[in-house]
C-alpha positions in Angstrom: -17.7 -22.4 -15.1 -14.9 -20.8 -17.1 -15.8 -17.8 -19.4 -12.9 -18.6 -21.8 -11.6 -21.6 -23.6 -8.2 -22.7 -25.0 -8.2 -24.6 -28.2 -5.6 -25.9 -30.7 -5.7 -24.6 -34.2 -6.3 -28.1 -35.4 -4.5 -29.7 -38.3 -4.2 -33.2 -39.6 -1.0 -35.1 -40.2 -0.6 -33.4 -43.5 -1.8 -30.1 -44.8 -3.3 -30.7 -48.2 -4.3 -27.2 -49.2 -2.8 -23.8 -49.1 -3.1 -22.0 -45.8 -2.5 -18.7 -44.2 -0.2 -17.8 -41.2 -2.8 -18.9 -38.7 -1.9 -22.5 -39.4 1.9 -22.1 -39.6 2.6 -22.8 -35.9 1.4 -26.4 -35.3 1.8 -26.0 -31.6 0.0 -22.7 -31.3 -2.9 -22.5 -28.8 -5.5 -19.8 -28.8 -7.4 -18.4 -25.8 -10.8 -17.0 -26.7 -13.2 -15.2 -24.4 -16.7 -16.8 -24.4 -19.7 -14.5 -25.0 -21.9 -13.7 -22.0 -24.8 -11.9 -23.8 -26.7 -12.3 -27.1 -25.0 -9.2 -28.5 -21.6 -10.6 -27.7 -22.6 -14.0 -29.1 -23.7 -12.5 -32.5 -20.4 -10.6 -32.7 -18.3 -13.6 -31.6 -19.9 -16.2 -33.9 -19.9 -13.9 -37.0 -16.1 -14.7 -37.2 -15.9 -18.1 -39.0 -12.5 -18.9 -37.5 -13.6 -18.3 -34.0 -16.8 -20.3 -34.5 -14.8 -23.2 -36.0 -12.2 -23.1 -33.2 -15.0 -23.1 -30.5 -16.8 -26.0 -32.2 -13.7 -28.1 -32.5 -12.7 -27.5 -28.9 -16.1 -28.9 -27.8 -16.1 -31.7 -30.3 -12.7 -33.0 -29.3 -12.0 -31.5 -25.9 -8.7 -33.5 -25.5 -7.3 -31.7 -28.5 -6.9 -35.0 -30.4 -9.1 -35.1 -33.5 -10.5 -38.6 -34.3 -12.7 -39.7 -37.2 -16.3 -40.0 -36.0 -16.8 -42.9 -38.3 -13.8 -45.2 -37.6 -12.1 -43.5 -34.7 -8.9 -43.2 -36.7 -6.4 -40.5 -35.7 -4.6 -40.6 -39.0 -6.0 -37.8 -41.1 -5.2 -34.7 -43.2 -6.7 -31.3 -42.7 -8.0 -29.2 -45.6 -7.7 -25.7 -44.2 -9.5 -23.8 -47.0 -12.6 -25.9 -46.4 -12.2 -26.6 -42.7 -12.6 -30.4 -43.0 -10.5 -33.5 -42.5 -9.7 -36.4 -44.8 -9.5 -39.7 -42.8 -6.8 -42.1 -43.9 -8.6 -45.0 -42.2 -12.0 -45.0 -43.9 -11.0 -42.7 -46.8 -13.8 -40.3 -46.1 -14.0 -36.6 -45.4 -15.6 -35.3 -42.2 -16.3 -32.0 -40.6 -16.9 -30.8 -37.1 -20.6 -31.4 -37.7 -20.3 -35.1 -38.3 -21.4 -37.2 -35.3 -23.3 -34.3 -33.7 -26.8 -32.8 -33.8 -25.5 -30.6 -36.7 -24.8 -33.5 -39.0 -26.1 -33.2 -42.6 -27.2 -29.6 -42.0 -26.5 -27.2 -44.8 -26.8 -24.2 -42.4 -23.6 -22.5 -41.3 -22.3 -22.9 -37.8 -22.9 -19.1 -37.2 -26.7 -19.7 -37.6 -26.6 -22.8 -35.5 -24.8 -21.1 -32.6 -27.3 -18.2 -32.4 -30.2 -20.6 -32.6 -28.9 -22.7 -29.7 -28.3 -19.5 -27.7 -31.9 -18.4 -28.2 -33.5 -21.8 -27.5 -31.6 -22.5 -24.3 -32.0 -19.0 -22.8 -35.6 -17.9 -23.7 -37.5 -18.5 -20.5 -40.8 -19.2 -22.2 -39.3 -20.8 -25.3 -39.1 -19.2 -28.8 -41.2 -20.2 -31.8 -39.8 -21.6 -35.0 -41.3 -18.6 -36.9 -39.2 -16.2 -34.8 -36.1 -18.3 -35.2 -36.7 -18.3 -39.0 -37.1 -14.5 -39.1 -34.0 -13.9 -37.0 -31.7 -16.2 -39.0 -33.2 -15.7 -42.5 -34.2 -19.3 -43.0 -37.5 -21.1 -43.6 -39.8 -22.0 -40.8 -39.5 -25.7 -41.6 -35.7 -25.5 -41.2 -36.1 -23.6 -38.0 -38.5 -26.2 -36.6 -36.2 -29.1 -37.5 -33.2 -27.2 -36.1 -35.0 -26.6 -32.7 -35.9 -30.3 -32.3 -32.2 -31.1 -32.8 -31.2 -28.7 -30.1 -33.9 -30.2 -27.8 -32.2 -33.6 -28.3 -29.0 -32.1 -27.0 -30.8 -30.7 -24.0 -32.1 -34.1 -23.1 -30.0 -35.9 -20.6 -30.5 -39.4 -19.1 -30.1 -39.0 -15.4 -28.8 -42.1 -13.5 -28.6 -40.5 -10.0 -31.8 -40.6 -8.1 -33.2 -37.5 -6.4 -33.7 -37.0 -2.7 -32.3 -39.1 0.1 -32.5 -39.2 3.8 -33.5 -35.7 5.1 -34.3 -34.4 1.5 -37.8 -33.3 0.5 -39.3 -34.3 -2.9 -42.5 -33.1 -4.5 -44.4 -35.3 -6.9 -47.4 -34.1 -9.0 -49.0 -34.7 -12.3 -50.7 -32.4 -14.8 -52.7 -32.7 -18.1 -51.6 -31.1 -21.3 -54.2 -30.3 -24.0 -57.9 -30.8 -24.1 -58.9 -27.6 -22.2 -62.6 -27.6 -22.8 -63.1 -24.0 -21.9 -61.1 -22.9 -24.9 -63.1 -25.0 -27.4 -66.3 -24.3 -29.3 -69.2 -26.3 -28.1 -69.3 -28.4 -31.3 -65.6 -29.2 -31.2 -65.8 -29.9 -27.5 -68.2 -32.8 -28.1 -65.8 -34.4 -30.5 -62.5 -33.8 -28.6 -63.6 -34.3 -25.0 -65.2 -37.7 -24.7 -64.6 -38.4 -21.0 -62.7 -37.2 -18.0 -59.2 -38.1 -17.1 -56.2 -38.8 -19.3 -58.2 -39.7 -22.3 -58.0 -37.0 -25.0 -55.2 -35.4 -23.0 -51.5 -36.1 -22.3 -50.5 -36.8 -18.7 -47.1 -35.6 -17.4 -45.5 -36.6 -14.1 -43.2 -34.2 -12.4 -40.7 -35.1 -9.6 -38.9 -32.1 -7.9 -36.3 -32.2 -5.3 -36.5 -29.0 -3.3 -33.3 -27.1 -3.8 -32.3 -29.5 -6.5 -33.4 -30.7 -9.9 -36.7 -31.7 -11.5 -37.6 -34.7 -13.7 -40.7 -34.6 -16.0 -42.0 -37.3 -18.3 -45.1 -38.2 -20.3 -47.0 -41.1 -18.7 -49.6 -43.2 -20.3 -51.9 -43.1 -17.3 -52.2 -42.0 -13.7 -52.7 -45.5 -12.4 -50.9 -46.6 -9.2 -48.5 -49.0 -10.8 -47.4 -46.5 -13.4 -46.8 -43.5 -11.1 -45.3 -45.4 -8.2 -42.9 -47.3 -10.5 -41.5 -44.0 -11.8 -41.3 -42.4 -8.4 -39.2 -45.4 -7.1 -37.0 -45.3 -10.2 -36.2 -41.6 -9.7 -36.3 -41.0 -5.9 -34.1 -42.6 -3.2 -35.7 -44.5 -0.3 -36.2 -42.6 2.9 -36.9 -39.3 1.1 -39.7 -37.2 2.3 -42.3 -37.2 -0.5 -45.1 -34.7 -0.7 -48.1 -35.3 -3.1 -51.7 -34.4 -3.5 -54.4 -36.7 -2.3 -54.6 -38.8 -5.5 -55.3 -42.5 -4.6 -52.5 -43.7 -6.9 -49.9 -42.5 -4.4 -51.2 -44.6 -1.6 -48.5 -47.2 -0.5 -45.5 -44.9 -1.0 -45.0 -44.8 2.8 -43.5 -48.3 2.6 -40.3 -46.9 1.2 -40.6 -43.1 1.8 -41.8 -40.6 4.4 -45.0 -39.8 2.5 -47.3 -36.9 3.3 -50.3 -35.6 1.3 -52.1 -32.3 0.9 -55.7 -32.4 -0.1 -56.2 -29.6 -2.6 -60.0 -29.6 -1.9 -59.2 -28.3 1.6 -55.9 -26.4 1.3 -52.8 -26.0 -0.8 -50.2 -25.6 2.0 -49.8 -27.4 5.4 -46.5 -26.3 6.8 -43.8 -28.0 4.6 -46.4 -30.2 2.9 -47.3 -28.8 -0.5 -46.5 -29.1 -4.2 -46.1 -25.5 -5.0 -42.7 -25.9 -6.4 -44.1 -28.2 -9.1 -47.0 -25.9 -9.7 -44.4 -23.2 -10.5 -42.8 -25.5 -13.1 -46.2 -26.4 -14.6 -47.0 -22.7 -15.0 -43.7 -22.1 -16.9 -44.3 -25.2 -19.0 -47.8 -24.3 -20.0 -46.9 -20.7 -20.6 -44.5 -21.9 -23.2 -46.8 -24.5 -24.7 -49.9 -22.3 -24.9 -48.3 -18.8 -25.4 -45.2 -19.6 -27.5 -45.7 -22.9 -29.3 -49.5 -22.8 -29.3 -50.0 -26.3 -30.8 -47.8 -29.3 -29.8 -48.4 -32.8 -31.2 -48.6 -35.4 -28.4 -45.8 -37.5 -29.9 -43.4 -34.5 -29.7 -44.4 -33.4 -26.2 -41.5 -35.2 -24.5 -39.1 -33.0 -26.5 -40.7 -29.8 -25.2 -40.5 -31.2 -21.7 -36.7 -31.8 -22.2 -36.3 -28.2 -23.2 -38.2 -26.8 -20.2 -36.6 -29.2 -17.7 -33.1 -28.2 -18.9 -33.8 -24.5 -18.5 -35.4 -25.0 -15.1 -32.5 -27.1 -13.8 -30.0 -24.5 -15.0 -31.9 -21.3 -14.3 -29.9 -20.0 -11.3 -26.5 -21.6 -11.2 -25.6 -20.6 -14.8 -25.7 -17.3 -16.7 -26.8 -17.2 -20.4 -23.3 -17.9 -21.7 -22.6 -20.8 -19.4 -26.0 -22.3 -20.2 -25.2 -22.1 -23.9 -21.8 -23.7 -23.3 -23.3 -26.5 -21.3 -25.7 -27.5 -24.2 -22.9 -27.2 -26.7 -21.0 -29.7 -24.7 -23.8 -32.2 -25.2 -24.0 -32.1 -29.0 -21.7 -35.1 -29.7 -23.1 -38.6 -30.2 -26.6 -37.4 -30.9 -28.3 -37.5 -34.2 -31.9 -36.8 -35.2 -33.0 -37.2 -38.9 -36.0 -35.6 -40.4 -37.4 -39.1 -41.0 -37.1 -40.0 -37.3 -38.6 -36.7 -36.3 -41.7 -36.9 -38.6 -42.2 -40.6 -38.4 -41.9 -41.1 -42.2 -40.7 -44.5 -43.0 -41.1 -45.8 -39.5 -43.8 -46.6 -36.9 -45.2 -43.2 -36.3 -46.6 -44.2 -32.9 -43.2 -45.1 -31.5 -40.9 -42.9 -33.6 -40.3 -40.5 -30.7 -38.3 -43.3 -29.0 -35.9 -43.6 -32.0 -32.4 -43.3 -30.7 -29.4 -41.4 -32.3 -28.7 -42.6 -35.8 -25.3 -43.7 -37.1 -22.6 -41.0 -37.3 
């Protein structure tokens, strides 16, 4: 991935405000070196013009600015305020509109550093730490982090595995660890074994490839096998534990099991790759975030899955740049996030709002 980017110094069809020499040459292009470390990022994004140019180059990579509301290309640029006035819908818009940053009063310099920290901290970073680092409230930092997690979410349409490929499938429980509870609280919280009082997560890992993880309502056969078939190509070699719900996968896959009551490894048959991922996930949930509501769990999965899938191929700067390339077309309001004014049981499935 390139460590620099070229961007236009964008203007509309008419300049409405006074401007300095930077805007005189309408055809001028600027080459900026992308930061590779946090120190370089802080220095780079402390320059408002560099930050603006970088955000614009990602928002409109073709160099043609269009209104995010009506797609009109007829607009005027107000250089002193760094915003456009659309001649189609007669409304103003900034580089934030139509992205995860929309309606945020925080400056892009704070947003850039927050994104950098979230995507590159291996075990996650708490909203309190983001708040202290940026000089904002914890509530704002918490909302900001969930917006970034939305950008980190990607809907994969290519199934994992294939002929000759090895895929691990395993599930884990989040929450409800009885050994950490007081005896009185344990009686109230832990009412029976299994997924009740806990959240079940299914993981699918292609060895040498990517991982998929999602919250599942149960560990029943129809639930797990439907997800496996949706994410894994036929004829893949699938390795699971001895859970009965996986019986029947050998109809479409080369299915082998390892009974963890007897051993954890039998040649190539094991799920240790997923155990590694579960360790990283729970280290973040227990050590960094401490308390995660079940209806937000899928967001934290998106965060950890993104970091895991991009842990080796990209450096910190490239990982940051990849997330910044995913900000457009995604919107998360505080109402959607908290469930206020909607069905709180299903609000986590609320899609991006209007631009």
